[in-house]
N, C-alpha and C positions, 0 to 999 in steps of 0.2 A: 192294404193287407192288415188285418187285425191280429191281435195277439192269439186268437183262437186258431188262425191258419198256420202259425209257425210250428216247426217241429219241436217236440218236447225236449227239454234240457235234461241231460242225464248226469250232471255234475262235472267235476274236474277230471282231467286225465290223471289217473292215480300214479303212474310212474314219474311224472314231473314234480310231484309234491313230496317225494321221499326226501328225508333230511340229508342223505348223502349227496343227492343231486343238487339241492339248494346250496349246501356248503361248498361244493366243488365250483359253483359259479361265482362265488364271492372272492374278491381279491384280498390278500392278507393285509392286515393293518401295519402301517409303518410307524415306528416311534419317531416323535418329533424331537429334533436335537435340542438339547438344553444349552443355555448360555452359561458361561462361567460367571462367577459373581462380579468380577471386574468389568466384563463386557456388559453385564446387565446394568451396572451403574452408568456406563458410558451411554447406553441406549436410553436411559432415563434423563440424560442431559447433565450429568455431573461425573467428574472423574473420581476414581477411587482414591487417588493420591491427594485430591483437593478436599476430601471429606465433606464439610458442610457448605462448600461453595455451590450454591444453587443458581440456576440461570434466572435472572430477572430482566425482562426486556422492556419494562415500563408500562405494560398493559395491565388491565384489571385481571385478566385471566392468569397472567404470570404471578400477580400478587396473591391470588387465591392458591395457586400451586405452592408458592413460598410459604404461605400461612399453614398449609397442610403438611409440608415436608420438613420444615426447619425443626431442628431438635429442641430449640428453646421456645417454640410456639406453644401458646395455651391450648391449641387444638388437641394436643396429646393428653391434656388433663380433663378434657370433656368426657362425659359418659358415652356409652355406645349409642344410645338412642338420640342424644343431642348431636353427636357426630353424623349420624345418618340423616337427621332432618336438616342440619346446617349444610351438610354436603350436597343434598339434593337441591336446596335453594341456591347454593353457590354455583352449582352446575347450570341452573336455569339462568342466573344472572350472567354467568360467563358466556352462555350461549347467545344471549341477547345483547350484552354490552361488553363482552370480554375484549373486543378489539380496541376499545377506547384507551388512550394513554392516561395514566393517573394524573400526570402533571398538567394535562389539558382540560381536565374536568373542572366544573365549577359547582358551587353550592346550589345553584339553580337546577343544574342537571340532577343532582341528588334529590332535591325536593320534588322535582317532576317525576322521577322514577318511583319514589315512595308513594306519591299520590296515585300514580297509575296502578301500582301493585295493590293498593287497598280499595280501589274503585270497584263497585259492584259489577258483576257480570252475570247476565241471565237470572236476575232476581236472587242472586246469592252474594252475600257480602264475603269478602276475602280478607277480613281483618286479621285473623290469626296467622294465616300464611304470610301476610305482609309484615307482621311483627317479627316473625322468625327471619324473613329475608332481610329486614332492616338490621336485626341484631347480628346476623352473619356478616353482612357488609361492614357494619360498624366494627366488629371484632377484628376483621382482617385489616381494615384501615388503621385501627389502633396498633396492631402489631407492626404494620408497615411504618407507622410513625415512630415506634420504639426502635426500629432498625435504622431510622434516619432517612427513609425514602422521601424524596421531595414531593410535596403536595398532599401527603396522607394526613398530616396533622391538621391542615386547614379543612380538609373534607370531612373529618370526623365530626367537626362542630356542626356541619350542615345536614347530617343524617339525623332525622328526628328520633328521639329516644322512644323505644317501644313503650306501650301503655303501662307495663308492670314496673317500669323504672321511674315513672313520673311521680 
């Protein structure tokens, strides 16, 4: 059967497209309940009574969360664009290596990660992105060392300095 043999199309059924009919079919929107501020803090992993006590479980992912959320962190002094770029690279590092415990990492791990980040992929060098990833990792490790977290001070020495600091 070709398209020439079909019955002609005469458009939509007009009564079904009236606005009153369309609106009558939709369910009303329900408001989402909001959390009280103290419950919101509990949901984020810290109690309101404890203030700045943030959960650190020893992984690289929790170190990044601590670096972003602590009130004394240099993260809050960064500009908006630097926070956006550092944040995206920290999310990428946390996705790939966030489960590793900081005290179990070695300098060789850091050097291998940095080499892999800067390796060319499909005829395109990724040096600029690797430099920002190194700097984000280095800053979070330096902040962890300032807090006295075991293993951070030793790892800072093994993350190669970005090119603009040499």
